N, C-alpha and C positions, 0 to 999 in steps of 0.2 A: 657545682659537680657533687653528686651524692652517690654513695655506693654502700652496700652492706659488707661488713667484715666480721670474721669470727675471732673471738678473743681466746688466745692460747695460754697466756700467763699474765698475772697481775702481781707486781711487787712494789709496795709503797705507791709512788706516783708514776711507775713505769708500766706500760702496756706492751704486750707483744701480740700483734694482730695479723690476720691474713685476709686480704680482700677476696670477695667471691667473684670478682671480675678482674681482667688484666688491666693494669694501670700504665698509662703512657708517661714515662719519666720526663720526656721532653715537654709534655703538656704541663706537668707539675712544676717544672722549672720556669715555664712561661708564667704560670700563676704566681709563683714566688717573686718573680721580677727582681732577682738578685738579692732578696732578703730571706729571712728565715721563713720556712713553710709551716703554717699552722693548719690544723684540722679541728672541726667542731665535733665532739663525741657525744652521741646520745645512746645510752644503754637501753636496749630493748627489754621490756618487761614481758615475760612469758605467762605471767599470771593474769587471769581474767578478772573483770569487775566482780566484786563480792555482792552478795544479796543485801548486806547492810548499806553498802555504797549506793546500790541501785535504789533501795527504799528511801534513803536520805535525799538523793537527787530528786526523785519524783515528789517527795514531801515538800521540799523547798520550792519546786516549780509550782505545786498546788497553792502554796502560801503566796507566791508572787501573783498567781492568777487571781486569787481571792482579793488581794490588795488592789489589783488592776481592774477588777470587775470584768475579767476575760476568761476564756476557757483554758484549761491546762494544756491542751493540744496546741493551741495557737501560741501560748506563752513559751512552750518548749521550742517551737520553731523559731520564735523571735530571739530567745536566749542563745540558741545555737548559732544564729546568724550574727548576733552581737559578739559571741565568743570567737567566731571565725575572724571577724573584723579586728578584734583586739589582739588575738594571739597568732592568727594565721593557720590555726589548727581546726580540723573538722572533728566534731565529737559525735559518737554513736554509742548509745547504751548497749547495743547488741555486740559491738565489736571492740569496745573499750578495754584496755588493760587496767590493772589496778592503779598504776601510776597515772595514767590518763584520767581515770575516774577521780582521783584525788585532786588533780589540777582543775578539773571541771567543777567539783564541789567547792573548792576554794574560790573559784570565780563566782559561783552562786552566793557564797557567804559574803564576799565583798559587795556584791550587788545588793543583797538584802540589807546590809548595814548602811550602805551609801544612800539607798532609796527609802530608808526608814520603814521597811516592810515588817509588820508585826508577825512574830512567830508564835502562834497559839499552841503549837505542839510541844511536848516535852521530849525532845529527841536525845535519849541517853547516849546514843552513839555519836551525836554531834559533840557532846561534851567530852567524848573520849579522844577527840582530835584537837591537839593544842592549837591548830590554826584558827579555830573559832576565837580563842582567847587572844591570840596575836592580832587578829583582824579587829576585834573589839577595842584593843589598845590603839591601833592605827586610826580608828574612826571615833575614838573617845565615846564609845557606847558601853553602858554597863553590861557585863557578860551574863548578868542574872536577869535584869528586867528591861534592858534596852534603853534606859534613860541616859541623858548626858552624863559622862563619867569623869571622875577624878582619876589620876594615875596613882594607884596605891602600890606601896612597896611591901614585898613579903619580908625582907630584912629591914630592921629599923634603921632609919637614916635621920640626920639632923634637919633643921629647917633653915630657911633663908639662904645666905651665902654658902653655908656648909653643904646644903643640898645641891646647889648649882655646881659645886666643885666635887661632886661625887661621880665616880665613873659608872654611869648607868649601863654601860655595856655588860657589866658583871652582875647586875641586880636582876632578881626575879620580880616581875611587875604584874599588876592586875588592873583591869578597867572596872571601877566600881562607882556607882552613883553615890551622892552624898549620904543617903540613908544606909546603903549597904557598906559604905566605907566606915561609917560610925559603928555599925554592927560588928565589923571586922575588928575594930579596936576594943569594943566592949567584950566580945566573946573570946578574943585571942585568935591570932592568925591561923594557927594549926587546926583548931577546932572549926573555924569558919570555912577554910578551904575544903575540909573533909565534909562538912555538912552540906555545902552548896556545890560540891564537886567541881571546884575551881582549880584550873591548872595554871599556876603562875609561870610566866615565860619571859625570856630575854628578848629585847628588841634589837634590830639592826641599827647601825650607826645613822643611816639616813632617816629612819623613823624617829630616833631619839632627837635629832635636830629639828625635824618637822614639828614635833610635839613641844619643842622648846624646853626640854628637860635640862638642857645644858647648852653651852655654846661650842662652836667649832674650835675656837681657840683653846678652850679647856680640854676638849677631846684630843686635840693635837698635842697638848702638853702631856696627857696620859700616854699617848703613843710614843712620844719622844722619850719619856721615862722608861717605857718598856724596852726600847732599843738600847738605852744606856745600861739598864739592869741586865739585859741579855748579854751585852758585851762584857760586863764585869764577871758574870757567871762563867762565860767562856774562858776568860782570863784565869779565873780561879781553878777551873777544871784542867787547864793546860799546865798550871804551875805545880 
């Protein structure tokens, strides 16, 4: 069951909304089946796709076509078909919102890195989107040259066991090949990221585990410590 609703008030994690159609309460109770009733909220973006997003999308499509020895028109159709199968969403450059265009471009970036598609263009506005740097980390591809990458740290960390017991959820990371990783150490991290326009980013827990930067046991220990520290802070605040 899907319907459009207007948002009247937002306060922290509370919404006050009004449906644009009449809602049958008995039907909602039937769906809840005696349990709490949940709804999935998707905020509509009234902003249209930008010229930068449109240009980047078509540039990536052309690069995939060049790599595949196929026409951009055919590749665009194939990528949209693949996107629909993967996400359940239909994409149109003409009708896309800014949010939808972002999701589409992120899909293309992931495809390019997974398929090892060479990007001959220097897309300045690709480097303005930190998803490029996030996806490079996920696929262990150097964000500068596309070669196999080390996971480089923006903040200095120890080696060996000390590195494995570092909370990588809190660290800013970069995917750099061995050559660029060495340059980063030689030139200094702040000069390096400014020169190459690199945006260090944080990884989600699932990607940290996939990349084997630490173990689930260590992450669980950090999360347990956070709960304990939060409890003591609450106790101090109430005393």
